[in-house]
Structures are given as structure tokens and as C-alpha cells.
C-alpha positions, 0 to 999 in steps of 0.5 A, a space after each residue: 676128384 671123387 665120384 660124388 663131386 663129379 655126380 653133383 657137378 654133372 647133375 647141376 649141368 644137366 639141370 642148367 646147361 643140358 648139352 654140357 651135362 650130356 657131355 659130362 654124363 658120357 665122358 666124365 662120370 662112371 654111370 651105367 649105360 641105361 642111365 646115360 641113354 635115359 638122360 640122352 633120350 629127351 635131347 634125341 626126341 627134341 632134335 627129331 621134333 625140330 627135324 619134323 617141323 623143318 620138313 613139314 614147314 617146307 612142304 606147302 599144305 595148299 599144294 598137297 591139298 590141291 594135288 589130292 583133290 586133282 587125284 580124287 576128282 572131288 574132296 574126300 572126307 571122313 564119310 567117304 564123299 562129300 555128297 554123303 556127308 551133306 545128306 547126313 547133315 541134312 537128315 540131322 538138321 531135320 531130325 533136330 528141328 523135328 525134336 525142337 518142334 515137339 518140345 514147342 508143342 509140349 509147351 504150347 499144345 500146337 506146332 509153330 506157324 514158322 520155324 523162326 518161332 523156335 529161335 532161341 528157346 528151342 534151337 539157336 538158329 534156323 538151319 539151311 540146307 548145306 547143299 542148296 543153301 535154301 531154308 528147309 520147307 516147313 508147312 502145317 496141314 489143316 489137321 495140325 500136322 507138319 511136314 519138313 522137306 528139302 532136296 538131297 544131293 541126288 535131287 530126291 525129296 527128303 521129308 519128315 512129318 509129325 508123329 
């Protein structure tokens, strides 16, 4: 059988019955080694993927998470620690609420009586403090200026006033 027929048969098996095609590539046709390896790499990668799935599925993610919490004493996240992340979220919430208040003032020439008046046109919902689980305190003074305040995770008061 000539090499051309062997090549056609091998390519057919590679396309439709990959393991048989690999055996033919390595033992039947006379192709260069780099082509043989190039055809073999997808099988090796697939086998590595299966091995990794088996290894990772045998480990309990809940157990690993619980061990990490025990070692650190508290849940860690991308910001370094939970309290810093909560404080950043609080500052962001108040800042975005403040922006919505300014947009409201542009439309109505005054600040709203309640943060609920901002929903749904200016904000999707009135945010709550993720640490205390209470609403942010919003008040308007006699001069028409507002103050938004809340408690941070260290117990200190954080507030912003109208410009």
C-alpha cells in the first residue's frame, strides 16, 4: 500500500475515530515526529483536563473554605479584610446616592424629602448599610442642604453633606 493511501486512511481515522487514528499516526504512516506530537497534544490536554476534574471533584470546597476561615480567623477577600470591604461599599453607596440627589435637584430645584423619592428614576433602590443592615440616615436642614450619614465598621460616624 502506498504512502498516499495510508495518509488518507489515517486522516479519516483521526477525524472520526481519534484513538485509532493516533495509533496509525505513530505506527503505520511515515510522518515527521513534530506532526505526530502536534496530533497527539489534544489527547494529552484532554486527559489532563479529566484528571484535574477528578482531583478537584474529590476535594470538598466547603471543607477547604472552612479550613481557610479557621486559619485566618475571619473571611478574607480581595480588599484585605471584610471590614475594609464593607467600609468601601458604604462610601460607594453614599457617594452614588449623593450623585442621584444632585440629579434630582437639577430636575426639581430642591432636594427630595426622602431617599425613596429617588427610586426608580435616579437609583434602582435605596441602599442599606451592609454592616448595620439599616438605612442610611438622610436629613435636610433649614437651609435646604442635606446630610447622609451612617456608622462604619469601627463604630465611627461617616457622613457627606450637599455641596
